[in-house]
mmCIF file of the N, C-alpha and C atoms, coordinates in Angstrom:
data_MODEL
# 
_entry.id   MODEL 
# 
loop_
_atom_site.group_PDB 
_atom_site.id 
_atom_site.type_symbol 
_atom_site.label_atom_id 
_atom_site.label_alt_id 
_atom_site.label_comp_id 
_atom_site.label_asym_id 
_atom_site.label_entity_id 
_atom_site.label_seq_id 
_atom_site.pdbx_PDB_ins_code 
_atom_site.Cartn_x 
_atom_site.Cartn_y 
_atom_site.Cartn_z 
_atom_site.occupancy 
_atom_site.B_iso_or_equiv 
_atom_site.pdbx_formal_charge 
_atom_site.auth_seq_id 
_atom_site.auth_comp_id 
_atom_site.auth_asym_id 
_atom_site.auth_atom_id 
_atom_site.pdbx_PDB_model_num 
ATOM 1   N N  . MET A 1 1  ? 0.692   -1.011 0.189  1.00 0.00 ? 1  MET A N  1 
ATOM 2   C CA . MET A 1 1  ? 0.130   0.005  0.196  1.00 0.00 ? 1  MET A CA 1 
ATOM 3   C C  . MET A 1 1  ? 0.959   1.062  -0.115 1.00 0.00 ? 1  MET A C  1 
ATOM 4   N N  . PRO A 1 2  ? 0.689   2.289  -0.957 1.00 0.00 ? 2  PRO A N  1 
ATOM 5   C CA . PRO A 1 2  ? 1.272   3.288  -0.811 1.00 0.00 ? 2  PRO A CA 1 
ATOM 6   C C  . PRO A 1 2  ? 1.390   4.355  0.020  1.00 0.00 ? 2  PRO A C  1 
ATOM 7   N N  . ASP A 1 3  ? 2.322   5.031  0.651  1.00 0.00 ? 3  ASP A N  1 
ATOM 8   C CA . ASP A 1 3  ? 2.100   5.942  1.932  1.00 0.00 ? 3  ASP A CA 1 
ATOM 9   C C  . ASP A 1 3  ? 0.865   7.218  1.294  1.00 0.00 ? 3  ASP A C  1 
ATOM 10  N N  . MET A 1 4  ? 0.261   7.444  2.306  1.00 0.00 ? 4  MET A N  1 
ATOM 11  C CA . MET A 1 4  ? -0.503  8.674  2.496  1.00 0.00 ? 4  MET A CA 1 
ATOM 12  C C  . MET A 1 4  ? -0.121  9.880  2.114  1.00 0.00 ? 4  MET A C  1 
ATOM 13  N N  . ASP A 1 5  ? -0.549  10.701 1.251  1.00 0.00 ? 5  ASP A N  1 
ATOM 14  C CA . ASP A 1 5  ? 0.163   11.863 0.993  1.00 0.00 ? 5  ASP A CA 1 
ATOM 15  C C  . ASP A 1 5  ? -0.405  12.631 2.332  1.00 0.00 ? 5  ASP A C  1 
ATOM 16  N N  . SER A 1 6  ? 0.544   14.141 2.080  1.00 0.00 ? 6  SER A N  1 
ATOM 17  C CA . SER A 1 6  ? -0.198  14.951 3.339  1.00 0.00 ? 6  SER A CA 1 
ATOM 18  C C  . SER A 1 6  ? -1.699  15.260 3.614  1.00 0.00 ? 6  SER A C  1 
ATOM 19  N N  . ALA A 1 7  ? -2.169  15.283 2.397  1.00 0.00 ? 7  ALA A N  1 
ATOM 20  C CA . ALA A 1 7  ? -3.508  15.726 2.474  1.00 0.00 ? 7  ALA A CA 1 
ATOM 21  C C  . ALA A 1 7  ? -4.575  14.626 3.235  1.00 0.00 ? 7  ALA A C  1 
ATOM 22  N N  . GLU A 1 8  ? -3.955  13.290 2.689  1.00 0.00 ? 8  GLU A N  1 
ATOM 23  C CA . GLU A 1 8  ? -4.942  12.424 3.201  1.00 0.00 ? 8  GLU A CA 1 
ATOM 24  C C  . GLU A 1 8  ? -4.386  12.229 4.706  1.00 0.00 ? 8  GLU A C  1 
ATOM 25  N N  . ARG A 1 9  ? -3.079  12.211 5.177  1.00 0.00 ? 9  ARG A N  1 
ATOM 26  C CA . ARG A 1 9  ? -2.786  12.205 6.553  1.00 0.00 ? 9  ARG A CA 1 
ATOM 27  C C  . ARG A 1 9  ? -3.481  13.081 7.190  1.00 0.00 ? 9  ARG A C  1 
ATOM 28  N N  . HIS A 1 10 ? -3.879  14.417 6.613  1.00 0.00 ? 10 HIS A N  1 
ATOM 29  C CA . HIS A 1 10 ? -4.425  15.613 7.140  1.00 0.00 ? 10 HIS A CA 1 
ATOM 30  C C  . HIS A 1 10 ? -5.949  14.977 7.600  1.00 0.00 ? 10 HIS A C  1 
ATOM 31  N N  . LYS A 1 11 ? -6.747  14.622 6.629  1.00 0.00 ? 11 LYS A N  1 
ATOM 32  C CA . LYS A 1 11 ? -7.802  13.963 6.581  1.00 0.00 ? 11 LYS A CA 1 
ATOM 33  C C  . LYS A 1 11 ? -8.045  12.995 7.595  1.00 0.00 ? 11 LYS A C  1 
ATOM 34  N N  . ALA A 1 12 ? -7.352  12.077 7.599  1.00 0.00 ? 12 ALA A N  1 
ATOM 35  C CA . ALA A 1 12 ? -7.393  11.258 8.657  1.00 0.00 ? 12 ALA A CA 1 
ATOM 36  C C  . ALA A 1 12 ? -7.046  11.522 10.102 1.00 0.00 ? 12 ALA A C  1 
ATOM 37  N N  . ALA A 1 13 ? -6.135  12.312 10.094 1.00 0.00 ? 13 ALA A N  1 
ATOM 38  C CA . ALA A 1 13 ? -6.221  12.888 11.447 1.00 0.00 ? 13 ALA A CA 1 
ATOM 39  C C  . ALA A 1 13 ? -7.647  13.552 11.854 1.00 0.00 ? 13 ALA A C  1 
ATOM 40  N N  . LEU A 1 14 ? -7.874  14.469 11.073 1.00 0.00 ? 14 LEU A N  1 
ATOM 41  C CA . LEU A 1 14 ? -9.346  15.219 11.505 1.00 0.00 ? 14 LEU A CA 1 
ATOM 42  C C  . LEU A 1 14 ? -10.227 14.013 11.946 1.00 0.00 ? 14 LEU A C  1 
ATOM 43  N N  . LEU A 1 15 ? -10.452 13.352 10.796 1.00 0.00 ? 15 LEU A N  1 
ATOM 44  C CA . LEU A 1 15 ? -11.395 12.259 11.168 1.00 0.00 ? 15 LEU A CA 1 
ATOM 45  C C  . LEU A 1 15 ? -11.507 11.374 12.433 1.00 0.00 ? 15 LEU A C  1 
ATOM 46  N N  . ASP A 1 16 ? -9.958  11.194 13.013 1.00 0.00 ? 16 ASP A N  1 
ATOM 47  C CA . ASP A 1 16 ? -9.687  10.700 13.933 1.00 0.00 ? 16 ASP A CA 1 
ATOM 48  C C  . ASP A 1 16 ? -9.962  11.610 15.369 1.00 0.00 ? 16 ASP A C  1 
ATOM 49  N N  . ALA A 1 17 ? -9.801  12.550 15.272 1.00 0.00 ? 17 ALA A N  1 
ATOM 50  C CA . ALA A 1 17 ? -10.186 13.604 16.258 1.00 0.00 ? 17 ALA A CA 1 
ATOM 51  C C  . ALA A 1 17 ? -11.720 13.674 16.292 1.00 0.00 ? 17 ALA A C  1 
ATOM 52  N N  . THR A 1 18 ? -12.237 13.735 15.326 1.00 0.00 ? 18 THR A N  1 
ATOM 53  C CA . THR A 1 18 ? -13.721 14.137 15.353 1.00 0.00 ? 18 THR A CA 1 
ATOM 54  C C  . THR A 1 18 ? -14.354 12.831 16.219 1.00 0.00 ? 18 THR A C  1 
ATOM 55  N N  . ARG A 1 19 ? -13.681 11.424 15.372 1.00 0.00 ? 19 ARG A N  1 
ATOM 56  C CA . ARG A 1 19 ? -14.505 10.222 16.321 1.00 0.00 ? 19 ARG A CA 1 
ATOM 57  C C  . ARG A 1 19 ? -14.213 10.258 17.879 1.00 0.00 ? 19 ARG A C  1 
ATOM 58  N N  . LEU A 1 20 ? -13.004 10.831 18.166 1.00 0.00 ? 20 LEU A N  1 
ATOM 59  C CA . LEU A 1 20 ? -12.390 10.998 19.664 1.00 0.00 ? 20 LEU A CA 1 
ATOM 60  C C  . LEU A 1 20 ? -13.690 11.927 20.190 1.00 0.00 ? 20 LEU A C  1 
ATOM 61  N N  . LEU A 1 21 ? -14.172 12.873 19.660 1.00 0.00 ? 21 LEU A N  1 
ATOM 62  C CA . LEU A 1 21 ? -14.587 13.777 20.335 1.00 0.00 ? 21 LEU A CA 1 
ATOM 63  C C  . LEU A 1 21 ? -16.367 13.495 20.567 1.00 0.00 ? 21 LEU A C  1 
ATOM 64  N N  . LEU A 1 22 ? -16.792 12.752 19.387 1.00 0.00 ? 22 LEU A N  1 
ATOM 65  C CA . LEU A 1 22 ? -18.118 11.791 19.187 1.00 0.00 ? 22 LEU A CA 1 
ATOM 66  C C  . LEU A 1 22 ? -18.038 10.874 20.486 1.00 0.00 ? 22 LEU A C  1 
ATOM 67  N N  . SER A 1 23 ? -17.151 10.639 20.771 1.00 0.00 ? 23 SER A N  1 
ATOM 68  C CA . SER A 1 23 ? -17.274 9.269  21.683 1.00 0.00 ? 23 SER A CA 1 
ATOM 69  C C  . SER A 1 23 ? -17.283 9.584  23.083 1.00 0.00 ? 23 SER A C  1 
ATOM 70  N N  . CYS A 1 24 ? -17.828 10.999 23.556 1.00 0.00 ? 24 CYS A N  1 
ATOM 71  C CA . CYS A 1 24 ? -17.791 11.236 24.707 1.00 0.00 ? 24 CYS A CA 1 
ATOM 72  C C  . CYS A 1 24 ? -18.737 12.278 24.922 1.00 0.00 ? 24 CYS A C  1 
ATOM 73  N N  . PRO A 1 25 ? -19.566 12.603 26.047 1.00 0.00 ? 25 PRO A N  1 
ATOM 74  C CA . PRO A 1 25 ? -20.336 13.789 26.028 1.00 0.00 ? 25 PRO A CA 1 
ATOM 75  C C  . PRO A 1 25 ? -19.747 15.097 26.223 1.00 0.00 ? 25 PRO A C  1 
ATOM 76  N N  . GLU A 1 26 ? -18.448 15.184 26.620 1.00 0.00 ? 26 GLU A N  1 
ATOM 77  C CA . GLU A 1 26 ? -18.063 16.667 26.498 1.00 0.00 ? 26 GLU A CA 1 
ATOM 78  C C  . GLU A 1 26 ? -17.625 16.897 25.153 1.00 0.00 ? 26 GLU A C  1 
ATOM 79  N N  . GLY A 1 27 ? -16.805 16.019 24.572 1.00 0.00 ? 27 GLY A N  1 
ATOM 80  C CA . GLY A 1 27 ? -16.785 16.255 23.031 1.00 0.00 ? 27 GLY A CA 1 
ATOM 81  C C  . GLY A 1 27 ? -17.975 16.634 22.089 1.00 0.00 ? 27 GLY A C  1 
ATOM 82  N N  . ARG A 1 28 ? -19.129 15.959 22.168 1.00 0.00 ? 28 ARG A N  1 
ATOM 83  C CA . ARG A 1 28 ? -20.054 16.121 21.218 1.00 0.00 ? 28 ARG A CA 1 
ATOM 84  C C  . ARG A 1 28 ? -20.828 17.759 21.767 1.00 0.00 ? 28 ARG A C  1 
ATOM 85  N N  . HIS A 1 29 ? -20.517 18.020 23.194 1.00 0.00 ? 29 HIS A N  1 
ATOM 86  C CA . HIS A 1 29 ? -20.950 19.248 23.585 1.00 0.00 ? 29 HIS A CA 1 
ATOM 87  C C  . HIS A 1 29 ? -20.240 20.354 22.843 1.00 0.00 ? 29 HIS A C  1 
ATOM 88  N N  . TYR A 1 30 ? -18.656 20.064 22.767 1.00 0.00 ? 30 TYR A N  1 
ATOM 89  C CA . TYR A 1 30 ? -17.765 20.813 22.021 1.00 0.00 ? 30 TYR A CA 1 
ATOM 90  C C  . TYR A 1 30 ? -18.111 20.833 20.640 1.00 0.00 ? 30 TYR A C  1 
ATOM 91  N N  . LEU A 1 31 ? -18.304 19.979 20.044 1.00 0.00 ? 31 LEU A N  1 
ATOM 92  C CA . LEU A 1 31 ? -18.642 20.090 18.494 1.00 0.00 ? 31 LEU A CA 1 
ATOM 93  C C  . LEU A 1 31 ? -20.182 21.117 18.274 1.00 0.00 ? 31 LEU A C  1 
ATOM 94  N N  . LYS A 1 32 ? -21.071 20.803 19.127 1.00 0.00 ? 32 LYS A N  1 
ATOM 95  C CA . LYS A 1 32 ? -22.363 21.455 19.119 1.00 0.00 ? 32 LYS A CA 1 
ATOM 96  C C  . LYS A 1 32 ? -22.226 22.739 19.124 1.00 0.00 ? 32 LYS A C  1 
ATOM 97  N N  . TRP A 1 33 ? -21.398 23.491 20.716 1.00 0.00 ? 33 TRP A N  1 
ATOM 98  C CA . TRP A 1 33 ? -20.929 24.764 20.498 1.00 0.00 ? 33 TRP A CA 1 
ATOM 99  C C  . TRP A 1 33 ? -20.352 25.157 19.447 1.00 0.00 ? 33 TRP A C  1 
ATOM 100 N N  . LEU A 1 34 ? -19.353 24.462 18.642 1.00 0.00 ? 34 LEU A N  1 
ATOM 101 C CA . LEU A 1 34 ? -18.649 25.003 17.750 1.00 0.00 ? 34 LEU A CA 1 
ATOM 102 C C  . LEU A 1 34 ? -19.582 25.495 16.471 1.00 0.00 ? 34 LEU A C  1 
ATOM 103 N N  . ILE A 1 35 ? -20.473 24.226 16.002 1.00 0.00 ? 35 ILE A N  1 
ATOM 104 C CA . ILE A 1 35 ? -21.178 24.366 14.994 1.00 0.00 ? 35 ILE A CA 1 
ATOM 105 C C  . ILE A 1 35 ? -22.362 25.443 15.198 1.00 0.00 ? 35 ILE A C  1 
ATOM 106 N N  . LYS A 1 36 ? -23.020 25.405 16.240 1.00 0.00 ? 36 LYS A N  1 
ATOM 107 C CA . LYS A 1 36 ? -24.251 26.279 16.613 1.00 0.00 ? 36 LYS A CA 1 
ATOM 108 C C  . LYS A 1 36 ? -24.218 27.636 16.010 1.00 0.00 ? 36 LYS A C  1 
ATOM 109 N N  . PRO A 1 37 ? -23.314 28.065 16.450 1.00 0.00 ? 37 PRO A N  1 
ATOM 110 C CA . PRO A 1 37 ? -23.089 29.788 16.101 1.00 0.00 ? 37 PRO A CA 1 
ATOM 111 C C  . PRO A 1 37 ? -22.880 30.010 14.243 1.00 0.00 ? 37 PRO A C  1 
ATOM 112 N N  . THR A 1 38 ? -22.505 29.056 13.568 1.00 0.00 ? 38 THR A N  1 
ATOM 113 C CA . THR A 1 38 ? -22.008 29.092 12.379 1.00 0.00 ? 38 THR A CA 1 
ATOM 114 C C  . THR A 1 38 ? -23.327 29.126 11.630 1.00 0.00 ? 38 THR A C  1 
ATOM 115 N N  . LEU A 1 39 ? -24.682 28.843 11.964 1.00 0.00 ? 39 LEU A N  1 
ATOM 116 C CA . LEU A 1 39 ? -25.750 28.913 11.566 1.00 0.00 ? 39 LEU A CA 1 
ATOM 117 C C  . LEU A 1 39 ? -26.085 28.141 10.254 1.00 0.00 ? 39 LEU A C  1 
ATOM 118 N N  . PHE A 1 40 ? -25.088 26.827 10.692 1.00 0.00 ? 40 PHE A N  1 
ATOM 119 C CA . PHE A 1 40 ? -24.965 25.995 9.460  1.00 0.00 ? 40 PHE A CA 1 
ATOM 120 C C  . PHE A 1 40 ? -26.356 25.562 8.869  1.00 0.00 ? 40 PHE A C  1 
ATOM 121 N N  . TYR A 1 41 ? -26.966 25.025 9.933  1.00 0.00 ? 41 TYR A N  1 
ATOM 122 C CA . TYR A 1 41 ? -28.262 24.460 9.866  1.00 0.00 ? 41 TYR A CA 1 
ATOM 123 C C  . TYR A 1 41 ? -29.659 25.418 9.405  1.00 0.00 ? 41 TYR A C  1 
ATOM 124 N N  . LYS A 1 42 ? -29.329 26.801 9.417  1.00 0.00 ? 42 LYS A N  1 
ATOM 125 C CA . LYS A 1 42 ? -30.217 27.535 9.457  1.00 0.00 ? 42 LYS A CA 1 
ATOM 126 C C  . LYS A 1 42 ? -29.941 28.744 7.926  1.00 0.00 ? 42 LYS A C  1 
ATOM 127 N N  . PRO A 1 43 ? -30.204 28.372 6.958  1.00 0.00 ? 43 PRO A N  1 
ATOM 128 C CA . PRO A 1 43 ? -29.818 29.053 5.793  1.00 0.00 ? 43 PRO A CA 1 
ATOM 129 C C  . PRO A 1 43 ? -30.950 30.906 5.619  1.00 0.00 ? 43 PRO A C  1 
ATOM 130 N N  . GLY A 1 44 ? -30.304 31.815 5.355  1.00 0.00 ? 44 GLY A N  1 
ATOM 131 C CA . GLY A 1 44 ? -30.881 32.755 5.250  1.00 0.00 ? 44 GLY A CA 1 
ATOM 132 C C  . GLY A 1 44 ? -30.105 33.377 4.298  1.00 0.00 ? 44 GLY A C  1 
ATOM 133 N N  . MET A 1 45 ? -30.912 34.612 4.091  1.00 0.00 ? 45 MET A N  1 
ATOM 134 C CA . MET A 1 45 ? -30.624 35.649 2.897  1.00 0.00 ? 45 MET A CA 1 
ATOM 135 C C  . MET A 1 45 ? -30.509 37.331 3.568  1.00 0.00 ? 45 MET A C  1 
ATOM 136 N N  . PRO A 1 46 ? -29.654 37.229 4.088  1.00 0.00 ? 46 PRO A N  1 
ATOM 137 C CA . PRO A 1 46 ? -29.045 38.742 4.600  1.00 0.00 ? 46 PRO A CA 1 
ATOM 138 C C  . PRO A 1 46 ? -29.228 39.758 3.641  1.00 0.00 ? 46 PRO A C  1 
ATOM 139 N N  . GLU A 1 47 ? -29.720 40.965 4.139  1.00 0.00 ? 47 GLU A N  1 
ATOM 140 C CA . GLU A 1 47 ? -29.313 42.102 3.140  1.00 0.00 ? 47 GLU A CA 1 
ATOM 141 C C  . GLU A 1 47 ? -27.723 42.670 3.061  1.00 0.00 ? 47 GLU A C  1 
ATOM 142 N N  . GLY A 1 48 ? -27.636 43.017 1.906  1.00 0.00 ? 48 GLY A N  1 
ATOM 143 C CA . GLY A 1 48 ? -25.946 43.271 2.004  1.00 0.00 ? 48 GLY A CA 1 
ATOM 144 C C  . GLY A 1 48 ? -25.237 42.288 1.417  1.00 0.00 ? 48 GLY A C  1 
ATOM 145 N N  . HIS A 1 49 ? -24.081 42.328 0.680  1.00 0.00 ? 49 HIS A N  1 
ATOM 146 C CA . HIS A 1 49 ? -23.332 41.632 0.153  1.00 0.00 ? 49 HIS A CA 1 
ATOM 147 C C  . HIS A 1 49 ? -22.150 41.266 1.187  1.00 0.00 ? 49 HIS A C  1 
ATOM 148 N N  . ALA A 1 50 ? -21.904 41.910 1.830  1.00 0.00 ? 50 ALA A N  1 
ATOM 149 C CA . ALA A 1 50 ? -21.017 41.682 2.962  1.00 0.00 ? 50 ALA A CA 1 
ATOM 150 C C  . ALA A 1 50 ? -21.150 40.857 4.222  1.00 0.00 ? 50 ALA A C  1 
ATOM 151 N N  . GLU A 1 51 ? -22.608 41.317 4.706  1.00 0.00 ? 51 GLU A N  1 
ATOM 152 C CA . GLU A 1 51 ? -23.205 40.562 5.582  1.00 0.00 ? 51 GLU A CA 1 
ATOM 153 C C  . GLU A 1 51 ? -23.327 39.104 4.893  1.00 0.00 ? 51 GLU A C  1 
ATOM 154 N N  . ALA A 1 52 ? -23.524 38.860 3.875  1.00 0.00 ? 52 ALA A N  1 
ATOM 155 C CA . ALA A 1 52 ? -23.964 37.634 3.081  1.00 0.00 ? 52 ALA A CA 1 
ATOM 156 C C  . ALA A 1 52 ? -22.668 36.401 2.586  1.00 0.00 ? 52 ALA A C  1 
ATOM 157 N N  . ALA A 1 53 ? -21.477 37.391 2.462  1.00 0.00 ? 53 ALA A N  1 
ATOM 158 C CA . ALA A 1 53 ? -20.221 36.770 2.528  1.00 0.00 ? 53 ALA A CA 1 
ATOM 159 C C  . ALA A 1 53 ? -19.912 36.324 3.995  1.00 0.00 ? 53 ALA A C  1 
ATOM 160 N N  . PHE A 1 54 ? -19.851 37.211 4.847  1.00 0.00 ? 54 PHE A N  1 
ATOM 161 C CA . PHE A 1 54 ? -19.486 36.697 6.158  1.00 0.00 ? 54 PHE A CA 1 
ATOM 162 C C  . PHE A 1 54 ? -20.293 35.816 6.763  1.00 0.00 ? 54 PHE A C  1 
ATOM 163 N N  . ARG A 1 55 ? -21.371 35.556 6.623  1.00 0.00 ? 55 ARG A N  1 
ATOM 164 C CA . ARG A 1 55 ? -22.415 34.285 7.075  1.00 0.00 ? 55 ARG A CA 1 
ATOM 165 C C  . ARG A 1 55 ? -22.511 33.043 6.138  1.00 0.00 ? 55 ARG A C  1 
ATOM 166 N N  . GLU A 1 56 ? -21.798 33.101 5.026  1.00 0.00 ? 56 GLU A N  1 
ATOM 167 C CA . GLU A 1 56 ? -21.545 32.019 4.067  1.00 0.00 ? 56 GLU A CA 1 
ATOM 168 C C  . GLU A 1 56 ? -20.230 31.479 4.632  1.00 0.00 ? 56 GLU A C  1 
ATOM 169 N N  . GLY A 1 57 ? -19.339 32.587 5.174  1.00 0.00 ? 57 GLY A N  1 
ATOM 170 C CA . GLY A 1 57 ? -17.826 32.185 5.591  1.00 0.00 ? 57 GLY A CA 1 
ATOM 171 C C  . GLY A 1 57 ? -18.265 30.951 6.904  1.00 0.00 ? 57 GLY A C  1 
ATOM 172 N N  . MET A 1 58 ? -18.816 31.715 7.654  1.00 0.00 ? 58 MET A N  1 
ATOM 173 C CA . MET A 1 58 ? -19.328 31.219 9.041  1.00 0.00 ? 58 MET A CA 1 
ATOM 174 C C  . MET A 1 58 ? -19.884 29.461 8.880  1.00 0.00 ? 58 MET A C  1 
ATOM 175 N N  . ARG A 1 59 ? -21.012 29.855 7.836  1.00 0.00 ? 59 ARG A N  1 
ATOM 176 C CA . ARG A 1 59 ? -21.570 28.547 7.561  1.00 0.00 ? 59 ARG A CA 1 
ATOM 177 C C  . ARG A 1 59 ? -20.691 27.414 6.606  1.00 0.00 ? 59 ARG A C  1 
ATOM 178 N N  . SER A 1 60 ? -19.874 27.728 6.386  1.00 0.00 ? 60 SER A N  1 
ATOM 179 C CA . SER A 1 60 ? -18.834 26.635 5.620  1.00 0.00 ? 60 SER A CA 1 
ATOM 180 C C  . SER A 1 60 ? -17.871 25.895 6.702  1.00 0.00 ? 60 SER A C  1 
ATOM 181 N N  . ILE A 1 61 ? -17.519 26.976 7.521  1.00 0.00 ? 61 ILE A N  1 
ATOM 182 C CA . ILE A 1 61 ? -17.006 26.112 8.838  1.00 0.00 ? 61 ILE A CA 1 
ATOM 183 C C  . ILE A 1 61 ? -17.793 25.127 9.435  1.00 0.00 ? 61 ILE A C  1 
ATOM 184 N N  . GLY A 1 62 ? -19.054 25.655 10.015 1.00 0.00 ? 62 GLY A N  1 
ATOM 185 C CA . GLY A 1 62 ? -19.755 24.827 10.237 1.00 0.00 ? 62 GLY A CA 1 
ATOM 186 C C  . GLY A 1 62 ? -20.314 23.295 9.507  1.00 0.00 ? 62 GLY A C  1 
ATOM 187 N N  . GLN A 1 63 ? -20.210 23.684 8.124  1.00 0.00 ? 63 GLN A N  1 
ATOM 188 C CA . GLN A 1 63 ? -20.484 22.558 7.054  1.00 0.00 ? 63 GLN A CA 1 
ATOM 189 C C  . GLN A 1 63 ? -19.301 21.294 7.268  1.00 0.00 ? 63 GLN A C  1 
ATOM 190 N N  . ALA A 1 64 ? -17.855 22.144 7.216  1.00 0.00 ? 64 ALA A N  1 
ATOM 191 C CA . ALA A 1 64 ? -16.826 21.184 7.065  1.00 0.00 ? 64 ALA A CA 1 
ATOM 192 C C  . ALA A 1 64 ? -16.670 20.088 8.223  1.00 0.00 ? 64 ALA A C  1 
ATOM 193 N N  . VAL A 1 65 ? -16.959 21.293 9.641  1.00 0.00 ? 65 VAL A N  1 
ATOM 194 C CA . VAL A 1 65 ? -17.044 20.092 11.032 1.00 0.00 ? 65 VAL A CA 1 
ATOM 195 C C  . VAL A 1 65 ? -18.115 19.107 10.677 1.00 0.00 ? 65 VAL A C  1 
ATOM 196 N N  . PHE A 1 66 ? -19.311 19.493 10.495 1.00 0.00 ? 66 PHE A N  1 
ATOM 197 C CA . PHE A 1 66 ? -20.482 18.298 10.343 1.00 0.00 ? 66 PHE A CA 1 
ATOM 198 C C  . PHE A 1 66 ? -19.988 17.302 9.422  1.00 0.00 ? 66 PHE A C  1 
ATOM 199 N N  . SER A 1 67 ? -19.650 17.780 8.061  1.00 0.00 ? 67 SER A N  1 
ATOM 200 C CA . SER A 1 67 ? -19.169 16.974 7.209  1.00 0.00 ? 67 SER A CA 1 
ATOM 201 C C  . SER A 1 67 ? -18.139 15.713 7.786  1.00 0.00 ? 67 SER A C  1 
ATOM 202 N N  . LEU A 1 68 ? -17.327 16.337 8.576  1.00 0.00 ? 68 LEU A N  1 
ATOM 203 C CA . LEU A 1 68 ? -16.369 15.186 9.177  1.00 0.00 ? 68 LEU A CA 1 
ATOM 204 C C  . LEU A 1 68 ? -17.305 13.879 9.981  1.00 0.00 ? 68 LEU A C  1 
ATOM 205 N N  . ALA A 1 69 ? -18.233 14.890 10.954 1.00 0.00 ? 69 ALA A N  1 
ATOM 206 C CA . ALA A 1 69 ? -18.905 13.725 11.438 1.00 0.00 ? 69 ALA A CA 1 
ATOM 207 C C  . ALA A 1 69 ? -19.783 13.043 10.792 1.00 0.00 ? 69 ALA A C  1 
ATOM 208 N N  . VAL A 1 70 ? -20.254 13.310 9.738  1.00 0.00 ? 70 VAL A N  1 
ATOM 209 C CA . VAL A 1 70 ? -21.171 12.542 8.705  1.00 0.00 ? 70 VAL A CA 1 
ATOM 210 C C  . VAL A 1 70 ? -20.099 11.308 8.240  1.00 0.00 ? 70 VAL A C  1 
ATOM 211 N N  . GLU A 1 71 ? -18.982 11.649 8.013  1.00 0.00 ? 71 GLU A N  1 
ATOM 212 C CA . GLU A 1 71 ? -18.033 10.853 7.649  1.00 0.00 ? 71 GLU A CA 1 
ATOM 213 C C  . GLU A 1 71 ? -17.613 9.576  8.456  1.00 0.00 ? 71 GLU A C  1 
ATOM 214 N N  . THR A 1 72 ? -17.580 10.255 9.822  1.00 0.00 ? 72 THR A N  1 
ATOM 215 C CA . THR A 1 72 ? -17.485 8.866  10.983 1.00 0.00 ? 72 THR A CA 1 
ATOM 216 C C  . THR A 1 72 ? -18.744 8.132  11.008 1.00 0.00 ? 72 THR A C  1 
ATOM 217 N N  . GLY A 1 73 ? -19.884 8.603  10.498 1.00 0.00 ? 73 GLY A N  1 
ATOM 218 C CA . GLY A 1 73 ? -20.922 7.699  10.661 1.00 0.00 ? 73 GLY A CA 1 
ATOM 219 C C  . GLY A 1 73 ? -21.644 8.048  12.167 1.00 0.00 ? 73 GLY A C  1 
ATOM 220 N N  . ALA A 1 74 ? -21.370 9.191  12.522 1.00 0.00 ? 74 ALA A N  1 
ATOM 221 C CA . ALA A 1 74 ? -21.979 9.316  13.922 1.00 0.00 ? 74 ALA A CA 1 
ATOM 222 C C  . ALA A 1 74 ? -22.663 10.872 13.956 1.00 0.00 ? 74 ALA A C  1 
ATOM 223 N N  . ALA A 1 75 ? -22.896 11.667 12.599 1.00 0.00 ? 75 ALA A N  1 
ATOM 224 C CA . ALA A 1 75 ? -23.317 13.061 12.879 1.00 0.00 ? 75 ALA A CA 1 
ATOM 225 C C  . ALA A 1 75 ? -24.380 13.325 13.956 1.00 0.00 ? 75 ALA A C  1 
ATOM 226 N N  . GLY A 1 76 ? -25.339 12.275 13.592 1.00 0.00 ? 76 GLY A N  1 
ATOM 227 C CA . GLY A 1 76 ? -26.645 12.566 14.660 1.00 0.00 ? 76 GLY A CA 1 
ATOM 228 C C  . GLY A 1 76 ? -26.344 12.702 16.396 1.00 0.00 ? 76 GLY A C  1 
ATOM 229 N N  . GLU A 1 77 ? -25.037 12.050 16.868 1.00 0.00 ? 77 GLU A N  1 
ATOM 230 C CA . GLU A 1 77 ? -25.025 12.444 17.799 1.00 0.00 ? 77 GLU A CA 1 
ATOM 231 C C  . GLU A 1 77 ? -24.318 13.931 18.443 1.00 0.00 ? 77 GLU A C  1 
ATOM 232 N N  . ILE A 1 78 ? -24.143 14.573 17.724 1.00 0.00 ? 78 ILE A N  1 
ATOM 233 C CA . ILE A 1 78 ? -24.017 16.100 18.012 1.00 0.00 ? 78 ILE A CA 1 
ATOM 234 C C  . ILE A 1 78 ? -24.864 16.411 18.400 1.00 0.00 ? 78 ILE A C  1 
ATOM 235 N N  . PHE A 1 79 ? -26.212 16.424 17.846 1.00 0.00 ? 79 PHE A N  1 
ATOM 236 C CA . PHE A 1 79 ? -27.530 17.248 18.540 1.00 0.00 ? 79 PHE A CA 1 
ATOM 237 C C  . PHE A 1 79 ? -28.432 16.361 19.227 1.00 0.00 ? 79 PHE A C  1 
ATOM 238 N N  . LYS A 1 80 ? -27.762 15.363 19.755 1.00 0.00 ? 80 LYS A N  1 
ATOM 239 C CA . LYS A 1 80 ? -28.163 14.213 20.637 1.00 0.00 ? 80 LYS A CA 1 
ATOM 240 C C  . LYS A 1 80 ? -28.574 14.890 22.224 1.00 0.00 ? 80 LYS A C  1 
ATOM 241 N N  . GLU A 1 81 ? -29.804 14.944 22.470 1.00 0.00 ? 81 GLU A N  1 
ATOM 242 C CA . GLU A 1 81 ? -30.045 15.180 23.883 1.00 0.00 ? 81 GLU A CA 1 
ATOM 243 C C  . GLU A 1 81 ? -29.085 14.764 24.960 1.00 0.00 ? 81 GLU A C  1 
ATOM 244 N N  . GLU A 1 82 ? -28.645 15.656 25.784 1.00 0.00 ? 82 GLU A N  1 
ATOM 245 C CA . GLU A 1 82 ? -27.771 15.459 26.654 1.00 0.00 ? 82 GLU A CA 1 
ATOM 246 C C  . GLU A 1 82 ? -28.600 14.625 27.810 1.00 0.00 ? 82 GLU A C  1 
ATOM 247 N N  . GLU A 1 83 ? -27.990 13.423 28.506 1.00 0.00 ? 83 GLU A N  1 
ATOM 248 C CA . GLU A 1 83 ? -28.545 12.698 29.265 1.00 0.00 ? 83 GLU A CA 1 
ATOM 249 C C  . GLU A 1 83 ? -28.499 13.243 30.841 1.00 0.00 ? 83 GLU A C  1 
# 
């Protein structure tokens, strides 16, 4: 098997970190705290191109974090009610 290139190693490390965070309540709380203010799951059309660009940048961060969780197969755990 050929060695992973830098991008693949980076992606694998991000997925490992996401799995670790999703494996405990504190980690899930952290991911929820990180994603929630990005408004990833609340699309909108703000007035003004500067505000729209800013919000789209925030949303892209939330989407990237959530996509990692999806790849781990445990994205639903992020918004699971705390026990």
